N, C-alpha and C positions, 0 to 999 in steps of 0.2 A: 514652445511647447504652444500649439496650437488650441488655443482655451476652447473653441468653439467644438472642434473635434473631440477633447477632452470631456465637456459636458456631452455629447453625445456617449460616449463611450461610458460613462460614469450611471447613465440612464440604462443603458441598456443593461448592465451589469444589475442592478436594482431589478428590471424586470424580469431578467433571465434567470437571476438568482446564483449564478457564480460567472467566474471570469471565462470559461469554456465556452458558455453559453451566448455571452456577449462577443466573443470572437467570433462565434458560428454566424450569428443575426447580422453582426456588419462584415462579415466575410474580411477579416483582416486576424494577421498572428495572432496567438496567446500572449506570445513577447512582448508584442506592442500593446496588447489590453495590459499587462504588467507592468508595463514602464512609464505608460500614460497614467494610470490609477497613481501609481508612487510618485509621479513629478506633481499631479495635481495635490494632493493632499498634503507632500511638502510645502506647496506653493502655498495652500489656504491656510496651513498650522493646524490641520483638526484632520484626525480621521472619518473619514466618511463609512466606511464597512467594520463591523465586528466579523472577524474571521473564525472560522469552525471548519471541522474535517470534512464536514459535510455540505455547509450549505453560508453562504453570506447574509448577513443581514445588517439593515443600515443604522446608524446610530442616531442618535438626536438631533447632532450635527450635519449628517447626512441628509435624513429626512428634511430638514429645513434646506440645505444647499438643492438637494433635488427637486423639491415642488420649483423652486426658484428656476432650476435650468429647464425644468420641462415648461414652465411658460415662456421664457427666452427662446426656445428652439420653436416652440410652436408661433410666435410671434414673427420668428424669422420667416418661418416657411409662409404664414400666412403673406406676408408683405413678398414674397418673390410668387406665391401662387397668384396675388392679386392682378400683378403686371404680365403673368403668362397668359393669363385665362380670361383677362378683359375681352376679350373677343368671342369668347368662347360661350354658346347658349346650354346651361347646365339640364342636364338630363337625367332620369332615373330615379329609384327608389332611396327614399330617406326615413328610417323610424325614430321619432321624436317619444319621450314622455315626458309628462309634468303631473303635481297636484290636481286632485280633481275639478275641485273648482275653480283655482286658479287658472287650471288650463282652458275649463270652458268659457270663461269670460276674458281671458286674455291672451292666450297662447293658440287656441283654436281658430280666432278671429283673424292672427299674424297668420297662422299657416294658410288659411284660406286665401285671404291676400297676395300671398308667395305664390299659391300655387294659379293664382289668375294671374300673376305678373307671368310666370314662365311655365308655359302651357304643357313643356314635355316632363315637366316633374311631377312626381306622384310621392306623395308623403302619407305614413300612418302615425298616428297620434295615439298613445296608447297613456290615460289617464288613470294614475293610481296612488293613493298616499299611504306611500311605503318607498322607501329609497329600494330602488331596483337594482341589481349587480348589472350594468351595461354590457358587459363583455358577455356574462353568462346567458344572458335574455336576446342578445342581439339587436341591441339599441346603440344608434349610432350618435343619439343626441339627447341631453335633459336638463328641463330648468328647473331649478331646485330653491327652497327658500329654508333659509339657516346657515349657520355655519358648517361649512364643507370639513367631512373628516378624511375623505380618501384623497389623499393627495399624489396620486397616480393618475389622477383627469386632471384635464386642461380646463382651467375657470376663466370666464368673463364676466366681470360684474356688471349687473343690470340696474340696478338701483336698490332701496331700502325697503321696507316695509316695517310699521307701526303695529304693535300688540296696544290695542287701544279699551277700554271699558265704556259702554254706550248703555244707555236706556230712551226710552220715548217721552217726550216731553209731559205726557199726560201721567206717566207714572211719578217723574220728579217733581211736578206739580202737587201730586196728591200727598207723594212720602218724604218729598225733602231731596236734594242733592245732596252726597257724601262728600266732605271736604278732604277725608283723608280713608286711606285704605283700612285701617281700624273700625269706621264706621260703617263697612259693609255687614258686619255683624247682625246688624239693627235692621238690614236690607232682605228681600226676595230678590236672589240670583237666578239666573238659568245657566245651568251647567252640564257640560258634556261627560257622557259617561264612560270616560277614557282614563287612563293611567294619571292625569292631572284635574282629574274632577274633584270640584270642593277646596281646590287649592291655587289659588291666584297669586302671580307675582308682582313686583313692585320694587322701586328702588325710591331711596331718600339718604341725601350728602353721602352719595357713592354708595351707599351699602344696601345689599337686595335682602328682601324678608320677603317670606311668604304669608296670605292669609286665607283661614279657612272662611269658604261661602258657602251656604247651603240656598236651597228654593225646592216649591215643590214640582218643579219641570226639570227634566234632563234627557239630555238627548245625545245621541252618537252622529249625528250629523249635523252640519252649519246651517241650512235651510231652515229647519223647522225651529231651530233655535233663535235665528234672525226674526221670523215670523212671530214666536213667543213674545221678544223683547216690542217689535212695533207696535204688537196688542197691547202695551202697557205691562207683562206679565212679571218684570223685575229689571234688573241691569244685566247684561251681559258682555263677558271679554272677547274680542275677536279678533283677526289681522285684517287691517286695516281696508285691505281689498275688498272683505267679506261684506263690508257694510260701507263703502265708499258710494253707492247710489244714494241709501238711506241718508248719510250726512249731509251729502249735497242737497237734496230734497226737503231736508228739517226734519224726518219722520224719526230719526235718532238722534243724540245729540251727546257729545264727548263727555265726560268725567272723571277726574283725577290725573287729569293730563301730566299734572307736575309730577307724577309718582310714577310713570311710564319705564320701562324696560329701554334701554338702546335698542332701536330699530333694527329687525331683521336681514339680513344681507340677500339678496337676489342674484343669481348666476344662471348662464348657460354654459353647461358643459360638455365635455368630450371626452373620449378614451385616450390617453396618455400621446404625449408627442410624436405623432407619426403623420404620414404622408396622407394628408384627407383627400379625397377626390371633390373634385371641382362642386358635384351638386350639395355637400355635405357643408364644406366652407361656405358658397352663396347662403344655404339657408341659414347658417350660424349669424353670417353675416347680417342677414337680415332679421333674423330675431332680437339681435342686438341692437340694430336700430330703430325698430318698429318698439321691446318692450320696455327701453330705456325709455321714450318717450311720453308710455302711457304710466309707468312706475312715477316718472315725476310729478303726474297729476295725483298720485293717491298719497 
């Protein structure tokens, strides 16, 4: 059995939702699809799909295996495309999405440098603080912070970001530095009025726990919250990139570092393993190099 061909067929079945759809998309016969899937499952010793009269659905084992297949097929395509297109000057339009503040601080400058380097490229950057559906909204590439739930996407890790509690030196001098998250109950905290307002999470001895926090100031955006913390109005909880400049300059100081949750991953992602246009592949490679270096310093 050609294992790579079997992986391609398995991915096509998952994407099409049926054996017939996979056969049509790959321009092969239905019996070949049936035999290949059977041989693949027999070789793995695991069922990849639940069969019903209407549609196939992935088993838990199938979901994990298909996610790895997509990455393997994408890596192979990227390697071949890099050799084939080294001499090709990329051109055309690519649409990228990213979180608002991270996009402003890091993705936008990287894209500006990219377009300066490749004069025939056009890039549209859309900044949203929500997870967008790339296929439905006709987006080619996304930069995402946090664990990825959509396993139909090909993902390349860029680095990790901490969630950190900070305060201004003047506030800590006046009110003292909390040594344990439980002490936050006696402090002013600047909170976000969203689903996690007033509830900060930490970890101790490998166990996560939450602490209720409160304060006179609540915002729905990062910028005024960091302004308030710099002004000495209380402690704030941010993703490290949001306060990196303030930490370097000493305007804010980290506290409770021993209780921080594990860092959150950052990925550049694009829809499932398919033939990427050269313009998209080159931009993804640029983002990987550029942002990986930036994230290492945060």
